[in-house]
mmCIF file of the C-alpha atoms, coordinates in Angstrom:
data_MODEL
# 
_entry.id   MODEL 
# 
loop_
_atom_site.group_PDB 
_atom_site.id 
_atom_site.type_symbol 
_atom_site.label_atom_id 
_atom_site.label_alt_id 
_atom_site.label_comp_id 
_atom_site.label_asym_id 
_atom_site.label_entity_id 
_atom_site.label_seq_id 
_atom_site.pdbx_PDB_ins_code 
_atom_site.Cartn_x 
_atom_site.Cartn_y 
_atom_site.Cartn_z 
_atom_site.occupancy 
_atom_site.B_iso_or_equiv 
_atom_site.pdbx_formal_charge 
_atom_site.auth_seq_id 
_atom_site.auth_comp_id 
_atom_site.auth_asym_id 
_atom_site.auth_atom_id 
_atom_site.pdbx_PDB_model_num 
ATOM 1  C CA . UNK A 1 1  ? -9.178  -10.512 79.352 1.00 0.00 ? 1  UNK A CA 1 
ATOM 2  C CA . UNK A 1 2  ? -10.804 -9.571  82.635 1.00 0.00 ? 2  UNK A CA 1 
ATOM 3  C CA . UNK A 1 3  ? -11.685 -6.190  84.064 1.00 0.00 ? 3  UNK A CA 1 
ATOM 4  C CA . UNK A 1 4  ? -8.567  -6.180  86.270 1.00 0.00 ? 4  UNK A CA 1 
ATOM 5  C CA . UNK A 1 5  ? -6.350  -6.561  83.200 1.00 0.00 ? 5  UNK A CA 1 
ATOM 6  C CA . UNK A 1 6  ? -8.273  -3.883  81.352 1.00 0.00 ? 6  UNK A CA 1 
ATOM 7  C CA . UNK A 1 7  ? -7.910  -1.426  84.237 1.00 0.00 ? 7  UNK A CA 1 
ATOM 8  C CA . UNK A 1 8  ? -4.121  -1.824  84.116 1.00 0.00 ? 8  UNK A CA 1 
ATOM 9  C CA . UNK A 1 9  ? -4.097  -0.189  80.670 1.00 0.00 ? 9  UNK A CA 1 
ATOM 10 C CA . UNK A 1 10 ? -2.797  3.354   80.230 1.00 0.00 ? 10 UNK A CA 1 
ATOM 11 C CA . UNK A 1 11 ? -5.804  4.247   78.081 1.00 0.00 ? 11 UNK A CA 1 
ATOM 12 C CA . UNK A 1 12 ? -9.115  2.490   77.501 1.00 0.00 ? 12 UNK A CA 1 
ATOM 13 C CA . UNK A 1 13 ? -11.250 3.036   74.421 1.00 0.00 ? 13 UNK A CA 1 
ATOM 14 C CA . UNK A 1 14 ? -14.730 1.541   74.549 1.00 0.00 ? 14 UNK A CA 1 
ATOM 15 C CA . UNK A 1 15 ? -16.607 1.324   71.257 1.00 0.00 ? 15 UNK A CA 1 
ATOM 16 C CA . UNK A 1 16 ? -20.314 0.509   71.423 1.00 0.00 ? 16 UNK A CA 1 
ATOM 17 C CA . UNK A 1 17 ? -22.648 0.367   68.491 1.00 0.00 ? 17 UNK A CA 1 
ATOM 18 C CA . UNK A 1 18 ? -26.233 -0.648  68.024 1.00 0.00 ? 18 UNK A CA 1 
ATOM 19 C CA . UNK A 1 19 ? -29.449 -0.688  69.992 1.00 0.00 ? 19 UNK A CA 1 
ATOM 20 C CA . UNK A 1 20 ? -28.462 -3.908  71.761 1.00 0.00 ? 20 UNK A CA 1 
ATOM 21 C CA . UNK A 1 21 ? -25.749 -1.949  73.635 1.00 0.00 ? 21 UNK A CA 1 
ATOM 22 C CA . UNK A 1 22 ? -28.092 0.860   74.763 1.00 0.00 ? 22 UNK A CA 1 
ATOM 23 C CA . UNK A 1 23 ? -28.939 -0.596  78.177 1.00 0.00 ? 23 UNK A CA 1 
ATOM 24 C CA . UNK A 1 24 ? -25.285 -1.266  79.031 1.00 0.00 ? 24 UNK A CA 1 
ATOM 25 C CA . UNK A 1 25 ? -24.197 2.241   78.004 1.00 0.00 ? 25 UNK A CA 1 
ATOM 26 C CA . UNK A 1 26 ? -27.023 3.794   80.003 1.00 0.00 ? 26 UNK A CA 1 
ATOM 27 C CA . UNK A 1 27 ? -26.064 1.765   83.077 1.00 0.00 ? 27 UNK A CA 1 
ATOM 28 C CA . UNK A 1 28 ? -22.394 2.598   82.644 1.00 0.00 ? 28 UNK A CA 1 
ATOM 29 C CA . UNK A 1 29 ? -23.065 6.335   82.573 1.00 0.00 ? 29 UNK A CA 1 
ATOM 30 C CA . UNK A 1 30 ? -25.832 6.551   85.160 1.00 0.00 ? 30 UNK A CA 1 
ATOM 31 C CA . UNK A 1 31 ? -25.172 3.922   87.841 1.00 0.00 ? 31 UNK A CA 1 
ATOM 32 C CA . UNK A 1 32 ? -22.490 3.774   90.534 1.00 0.00 ? 32 UNK A CA 1 
ATOM 33 C CA . UNK A 1 33 ? -19.607 1.311   90.490 1.00 0.00 ? 33 UNK A CA 1 
ATOM 34 C CA . UNK A 1 34 ? -20.856 -2.113  91.532 1.00 0.00 ? 34 UNK A CA 1 
ATOM 35 C CA . UNK A 1 35 ? -19.678 -5.695  91.364 1.00 0.00 ? 35 UNK A CA 1 
ATOM 36 C CA . UNK A 1 36 ? -23.007 -6.630  89.791 1.00 0.00 ? 36 UNK A CA 1 
ATOM 37 C CA . UNK A 1 37 ? -22.059 -4.663  86.666 1.00 0.00 ? 37 UNK A CA 1 
ATOM 38 C CA . UNK A 1 38 ? -18.347 -5.203  85.975 1.00 0.00 ? 38 UNK A CA 1 
ATOM 39 C CA . UNK A 1 39 ? -18.196 -2.560  83.232 1.00 0.00 ? 39 UNK A CA 1 
ATOM 40 C CA . UNK A 1 40 ? -18.916 0.054   85.902 1.00 0.00 ? 40 UNK A CA 1 
ATOM 41 C CA . UNK A 1 41 ? -15.321 -0.435  87.078 1.00 0.00 ? 41 UNK A CA 1 
ATOM 42 C CA . UNK A 1 42 ? -14.293 1.642   84.055 1.00 0.00 ? 42 UNK A CA 1 
ATOM 43 C CA . UNK A 1 43 ? -15.308 4.666   86.140 1.00 0.00 ? 43 UNK A CA 1 
ATOM 44 C CA . UNK A 1 44 ? -12.295 3.967   88.348 1.00 0.00 ? 44 UNK A CA 1 
ATOM 45 C CA . UNK A 1 45 ? -9.858  4.493   85.466 1.00 0.00 ? 45 UNK A CA 1 
ATOM 46 C CA . UNK A 1 46 ? -8.524  7.985   84.767 1.00 0.00 ? 46 UNK A CA 1 
ATOM 47 C CA . UNK A 1 47 ? -8.290  7.711   80.972 1.00 0.00 ? 47 UNK A CA 1 
ATOM 48 C CA . UNK A 1 48 ? -11.371 6.198   79.314 1.00 0.00 ? 48 UNK A CA 1 
ATOM 49 C CA . UNK A 1 49 ? -12.776 7.271   75.965 1.00 0.00 ? 49 UNK A CA 1 
ATOM 50 C CA . UNK A 1 50 ? -16.279 6.118   75.147 1.00 0.00 ? 50 UNK A CA 1 
ATOM 51 C CA . UNK A 1 51 ? -17.311 6.099   71.483 1.00 0.00 ? 51 UNK A CA 1 
ATOM 52 C CA . UNK A 1 52 ? -20.960 5.247   70.810 1.00 0.00 ? 52 UNK A CA 1 
ATOM 53 C CA . UNK A 1 53 ? -23.425 5.629   67.990 1.00 0.00 ? 53 UNK A CA 1 
ATOM 54 C CA . UNK A 1 54 ? -26.893 7.137   68.422 1.00 0.00 ? 54 UNK A CA 1 
ATOM 55 C CA . UNK A 1 55 ? -28.563 3.765   68.854 1.00 0.00 ? 55 UNK A CA 1 
ATOM 56 C CA . UNK A 1 56 ? -26.217 2.739   71.669 1.00 0.00 ? 56 UNK A CA 1 
ATOM 57 C CA . UNK A 1 57 ? -26.688 6.127   73.363 1.00 0.00 ? 57 UNK A CA 1 
ATOM 58 C CA . UNK A 1 58 ? -30.458 6.332   73.019 1.00 0.00 ? 58 UNK A CA 1 
ATOM 59 C CA . UNK A 1 59 ? -31.386 5.211   76.558 1.00 0.00 ? 59 UNK A CA 1 
ATOM 60 C CA . UNK A 1 60 ? -28.994 7.549   78.343 1.00 0.00 ? 60 UNK A CA 1 
ATOM 61 C CA . UNK A 1 61 ? -31.292 10.572  78.195 1.00 0.00 ? 61 UNK A CA 1 
ATOM 62 C CA . UNK A 1 62 ? -34.546 8.722   78.884 1.00 0.00 ? 62 UNK A CA 1 
ATOM 63 C CA . UNK A 1 63 ? -36.133 9.933   82.075 1.00 0.00 ? 63 UNK A CA 1 
ATOM 64 C CA . UNK A 1 64 ? -34.149 13.165  82.138 1.00 0.00 ? 64 UNK A CA 1 
ATOM 65 C CA . UNK A 1 65 ? -35.799 16.522  81.714 1.00 0.00 ? 65 UNK A CA 1 
# 
C-alpha cells in the first residue's frame, strides 16, 4: 500500500513504538511536507491519529526550550 492509497482513507491511525521509530516521529511532527520523506504527506490528511510510546516520542522535544 502506497501513500496515495493511504491518503484516500477516511481516517488514518499511525501506531509507532520503540526507540527505532523516534527519528521518524520527530521528522513527521517537525518538518514540512516533502517528497524526500513520504510519511510527511500524512500532514495533508484531515483525520490522522498518532499513537506513540515514550521511546518513539523521545526526540520530538529535543532542542526545544
